[in-house]
VEXTIDREN-667503 format. One record per residue (C-alpha): residue number from 0; residue in one letter; z negated, y negated, x negated. Coordinates in steps of 0.02 Angstrom, whole numbers, plus 50000, padded with zeros to 5 digits. Each point is the difference from the previous one (the first is absolute). Example, Ala and Ser with C-alpha at 12.3 -4.5 7.8 and 13.67 -1.06 7.14 Angstrom:
BEGIN
r resi 0&resn A&w 49610&v 50225&u 49385
r resi 1&resn S&w 50033&v 49828&u 49931
***
This chain:
BEGIN
r resi 0&resn M&w 48028&v 48971&u 48479
r resi 1&resn S&w 50019&v 50181&u 50050
r resi 2&resn L&w 50113&v 50065&u 50136
r resi 3&resn L&w 49974&v 50171&u 50087
r resi 4&resn C&w 50156&v 50078&u 50070
r resi 5&resn Q&w 50002&v 50160&u 50111
r resi 6&resn A&w 50147&v 50092&u 50071
r resi 7&resn Q&w 50008&v 50007&u 50190
r resi 8&resn F&w 50039&v 50186&u 50001
r resi 9&resn K&w 49904&v 50121&u 49894
r resi 10&resn N&w 50082&v 50168&u 50047
r resi 11&resn F&w 50189&v 50001&u 49970
r resi 12&resn K&w 50091&v 50160&u 50036
r resi 13&resn F&w 50147&v 50033&u 49883
r resi 14&resn E&w 50128&v 50136&u 50029
r resi 15&resn N&w 50141&v 50052&u 49893
r resi 16&resn L&w 50166&v 50031&u 50078
r resi 17&resn Y&w 50138&v 50107&u 49922
r resi 18&resn T&w 50174&v 50062&u 50036
r resi 19&resn V&w 49929&v 50162&u 50066
r resi 20&resn D&w 49912&v 49890&u 50130
r resi 21&resn G&w 50175&v 49933&u 50056
r resi 22&resn L&w 50014&v 49850&u 49879
r resi 23&resn S&w 50185&v 49985&u 49951
r resi 24&resn S&w 49978&v 49965&u 49819
r resi 25&resn S&w 49850&v 50003&u 49881
r resi 26&resn T&w 50068&v 49827&u 49927
r resi 27&resn C&w 49926&v 49872&u 50117
r resi 28&resn L&w 50048&v 49813&u 49967
r resi 29&resn T&w 49900&v 49914&u 50140
r resi 30&resn I&w 49868&v 50045&u 50126
r resi 31&resn F&w 49982&v 49886&u 50151
r resi 32&resn Q&w 49890&v 50008&u 50167
r resi 33&resn D&w 50080&v 49918&u 50148
r resi 34&resn S&w 49913&v 49910&u 50141
r resi 35&resn E&w 49989&v 50162&u 50105
r resi 36&resn G&w 49909&v 50088&u 49853
r resi 37&resn F&w 50147&v 50113&u 49945
r resi 38&resn M&w 50015&v 50021&u 49810
r resi 39&resn W&w 50172&v 49981&u 49930
r resi 40&resn F&w 50049&v 50078&u 49829
r resi 41&resn C&w 50156&v 49932&u 49916
r resi 42&resn T&w 50064&v 50127&u 49879
r resi 43&resn I&w 50158&v 50038&u 49898
r resi 44&resn D&w 50054&v 50124&u 50128
r resi 45&resn G&w 49971&v 49924&u 50171
r resi 46&resn L&w 49880&v 49897&u 50105
r resi 47&resn N&w 49848&v 50099&u 50063
r resi 48&resn K&w 49891&v 49957&u 50153
r resi 49&resn Y&w 49829&v 50072&u 50005
r resi 50&resn N&w 49894&v 50012&u 50158
r resi 51&resn G&w 49847&v 50071&u 49915
r resi 52&resn Y&w 50050&v 50177&u 50034
r resi 53&resn E&w 50191&v 50021&u 49954
r resi 54&resn F&w 50148&v 49908&u 49930
r resi 55&resn E&w 50162&v 49945&u 50084
r resi 56&resn V&w 50132&v 49979&u 49867
r resi 57&resn Y&w 50147&v 49877&u 50013
r resi 58&resn K&w 50145&v 50026&u 49887
r resi 59&resn S&w 50174&v 49929&u 49983
r resi 60&resn I&w 50134&v 50099&u 50086
r resi 61&resn L&w 50180&v 49972&u 49946
r resi 62&resn N&w 50103&v 49908&u 50136
r resi 63&resn D&w 49850&v 49984&u 50117
r resi 64&resn K&w 49963&v 49814&u 50025
r resi 65&resn S&w 49838&v 50039&u 50090
r resi 66&resn S&w 49921&v 50079&u 49843
r resi 67&resn I&w 49920&v 49903&u 49856
r resi 68&resn S&w 50133&v 49933&u 49878
r resi 69&resn N&w 49925&v 50072&u 49845
r resi 70&resn N&w 49873&v 50140&u 49960
r resi 71&resn R&w 49916&v 49891&u 49865
r resi 72&resn I&w 49885&v 49869&u 50087
r resi 73&resn N&w 49911&v 49889&u 49880
r resi 74&resn A&w 49900&v 49889&u 50120
r resi 75&resn I&w 49951&v 49980&u 50181
r resi 76&resn V&w 49920&v 49855&u 50095
r resi 77&resn D&w 49946&v 49964&u 50182
r resi 78&resn G&w 50114&v 49863&u 50065
r resi 79&resn A&w 49943&v 49862&u 50114
r resi 80&resn D&w 50119&v 50068&u 50130
r resi 81&resn G&w 49908&v 50162&u 50012
r resi 82&resn N&w 50131&v 50100&u 49900
r resi 83&resn L&w 49969&v 50084&u 49836
r resi 84&resn W&w 50114&v 49940&u 49858
r resi 85&resn M&w 50047&v 50115&u 49861
r resi 86&resn F&w 50080&v 49948&u 49835
r resi 87&resn K&w 50089&v 50086&u 49862
r resi 88&resn T&w 49998&v 49878&u 49847
***
């Protein structure tokens, strides 16, 4: 028995993103795409949201409870409640 498999998309576009492009660190631990299409890069120096053109960087700010609690984010998931959940393990 033989099985023929073919990928649905033949032309993928890959783009390298660097700190000169706005990424907060070249050490990326996790990459995640949310339900709205935004790409999230969890790094050792902040959480980075990429809209396809530019980065928005989230970092921990001392004594600011509205900022992220730690600059090192190891994982991110889309919660059933519509929120993104970030983890430092």
